[in-house]
C-alpha positions in Angstrom: -27.3 -6.5 10.5 -24.7 -9.9 11.3 -20.5 -9.3 11.5 -21.3 -11.4 8.4 -23.6 -9.3 6.9 -21.3 -6.5 7.8 -18.6 -8.3 5.9 -20.3 -9.5 3.5 -20.9 -6.0 2.1 -17.7 -4.5 2.8 -16.8 -7.4 0.4 -19.4 -5.7 -2.6 -18.2 -2.8 -2.2 -15.3 -3.0 -3.5 -16.1 -5.7 -6.1 -13.9 -8.5 -3.8 -14.9 -12.3 -4.4 -14.6 -14.3 -1.2 -10.9 -15.5 -1.8 -9.8 -12.2 -2.7 -11.1 -11.6 0.4 -9.3 -13.5 2.7 -6.3 -13.2 1.0 -6.4 -9.6 3.7 -8.0 -11.6 6.0 -5.1 -13.9 5.7 -7.3 -16.7 5.8 -9.5 -19.7 3.1 -11.8 -18.5 0.9 -14.2 -21.5 3.0 -14.3 -19.5 6.4 -15.2 -16.3 4.6 -18.6 -18.0 2.9 -18.9 -19.7 6.8 -19.3 -15.8 8.1 -21.3 -14.4 5.2 -23.5 -18.1 5.5 -23.4 -16.8 9.8 -22.0 -20.6 10.6 -19.1 -18.5 12.8 -18.1 -15.3 13.5 -14.3 -14.4 12.2 -11.5 -13.9 15.4 -11.6 -9.9 17.0 -7.8 -10.8 15.8 -8.6 -11.0 11.9 -11.7 -8.9 12.2 -8.8 -6.1 13.1 -6.7 -6.8 10.2 -9.3 -6.3 7.8 -10.6 -3.0 9.2 -6.7 -1.8 8.7 -6.6 -2.8 5.2 -10.1 -1.3 4.5 -8.3 2.1 6.4 -11.8 1.5 8.6 -13.2 1.5 12.8 -12.9 -2.6 14.1 -16.0 -2.0 15.5 -17.6 -0.5 11.5 -17.5 -5.1 10.9 -19.0 -5.1 14.5 -21.7 -2.5 15.2 -24.9 -2.7 13.8 -25.1 0.9 13.7 -22.5 2.0 12.1 -23.4 -0.5 8.8 -25.2 2.5 7.2 -21.3 3.7 6.9 -20.6 0.5 4.6 -23.0 1.6 2.1 -21.0 4.7 0.8 -19.5 4.4 -2.5 -17.2 7.1 -1.6 -16.0 6.7 1.8 -16.0 3.7 4.3 -15.7 5.5 8.0 -15.8 9.7 8.0 -12.0 9.7 8.7 -10.7 7.8 5.9 -11.0 8.9 1.9 -9.5 6.1 -0.5 -6.6 6.5 -2.6 -5.9 4.6 -5.2 -3.4 1.6 -5.6 -1.9 1.9 -8.7 0.4 -1.2 -8.4 4.0 -2.9 -7.1 6.9 -1.1 -6.7 10.1 -2.5 -5.9 12.4 -2.2 -3.2 15.6 -4.4 -4.3 16.0 -4.9 -7.9 13.1 -3.1 -9.6 10.5 -4.5 -10.8 8.4 -3.4 -13.5 5.1 -1.1 -11.8 2.0 -3.0 -12.6 -1.2 -0.6 -12.5 -4.0 -2.5 -10.5 -7.5 -0.5 -10.2 -8.2 -0.9 -6.3 -8.7 2.2 -3.8 -7.3 1.8 -0.8 -9.1 3.9 2.5 -6.5 6.1 4.1 -6.5 8.5 7.2 -8.6 11.2 6.1 -5.7 14.1 7.6 -3.2 12.1 5.3 -4.9 11.6 2.2 -6.4 15.3 2.8 -2.4 16.9 3.1 -0.9 14.9 0.0 -4.3 15.0 -2.2 -2.3 13.7 -5.7 -1.1 10.8 -4.0 -0.9 7.4 -5.0 -0.6 4.5 -2.9 2.3 1.9 -4.8 2.6 -1.9 -2.5 6.5 -2.5 -1.7 7.7 -6.2 -2.0 11.4 -7.1 -1.4 13.9 -6.1 0.9 16.0 -3.4 0.5 14.4 -0.8 2.4 13.0 -2.5 5.2 14.4 -0.5 7.9 12.4 1.8 7.1 9.7 0.5 4.7 8.8 -3.0 5.8 7.8 -5.4 2.8 4.2 -5.9 1.5 3.4 -2.1 3.2 1.2 0.3 0.8 3.6 3.8 0.3 2.1 6.3 -0.2 4.0 8.5 -2.9 3.2 12.1 -3.8 4.0 13.3 -7.2 4.0 17.1 -6.7 6.2 17.0 -3.6 10.0 18.0 -4.5 12.6 15.4 -4.2 15.8 16.7 -2.4 19.1 14.8 -1.3 18.7 11.8 1.3 14.7 12.0 0.5 13.2 8.2 -0.3 11.9 8.6 -3.4 10.5 6.4 -6.4 12.3 6.8 -9.2 11.7 4.6 -12.3 14.4 3.2 -14.2 14.9 2.9 -17.7 11.4 4.5 -18.6 9.3 1.0 -17.1 10.7 0.1 -13.9 10.1 1.4 -10.5 12.2 1.2 -7.4 11.5 3.2 -3.5 15.1 4.5 -2.3 16.6 6.9 -1.1 17.5 9.1 -3.2 21.1 11.5 -4.2 22.4 13.8 -7.6 25.7 14.1 -7.8 27.0 15.9 -10.2 28.6 13.3 -12.1 25.4 11.1 -11.6 22.4 9.7 -9.9 22.9 7.5 -6.3 20.0 4.9 -5.9 21.0 3.4 -2.4 19.4 0.5 0.2 18.1 1.2 4.0 18.5 -2.1 4.6 19.3 -5.5 7.3 20.2 -7.1 4.5 23.5 -6.8 3.3 22.8 -8.4 0.2 22.0 -4.7 -0.9 23.8 -2.3 -2.3 23.8 1.3 -3.0 22.6 1.7 -6.7 25.2 4.4 -8.9 23.7 4.9 -12.5 26.3 8.0 -13.7 25.0 10.7 -16.1 26.9 8.8 -19.1 24.5 5.9 -18.3 21.8 7.8 -17.8 21.8 8.6 -21.8 20.9 5.2 -22.4 19.5 3.9 -19.0 16.9 7.2 -18.0 16.5 7.9 -14.5 12.7 9.3 -13.3 11.0 10.6 -9.9 8.1 8.9 -9.6 7.5 10.9 -6.2 8.7 11.5 -3.0 7.2 8.6 -0.3 5.0 10.7 2.3 3.8 8.3 4.6 2.9 4.4 4.5 0.4 1.8 6.1 2.1 -1.1 7.1 1.4 -4.7 5.6 -1.4 -6.6 7.7 1.0 -9.4 8.8 3.7 -7.3 9.8 5.1 -9.0 13.6 6.1 -6.8 16.3 
């Protein structure tokens, strides 16, 4: 089976349109069409982007003998396991966390270490010393969050943010780790939390770098 047919099988397995796959690969939807119709082949760097997004090997897309892995509804690769991507999480000004019905493959070792964890996509730059904007952050709701840990928290029950967490006798501090000096520490006093409650959603345990990261 050709690279184009493998890409089409992968896209259909994840119920993606050509436009959605194009956004993942950083190309136009027309380019995806030319691949699937075997008019052109994607560049190796683009194939790597697609493979990284789905947690598979580049060879799973390129090599004919790997195509059977793409037929599984449970996993595309014996070395990866699908984990739910629940929504976006702000790493700046808190934004509403909106559930997204999507499964993203992560390394098997990571998924098995944190079986109850879920993924969220980071937006904003207030944690970019640790987690770059666009990254998929793995949050474990069963891990104990201690002072100094990076945690996903909800503010007022609806908004979600990723920050370094500190709990003191008189309140909670959410501290950024950013190269942008405009990001500042947020402090919520115990009294303020009576009408603006903060709830820990889980601890950051791992993240997957965004596809377009520059090294």
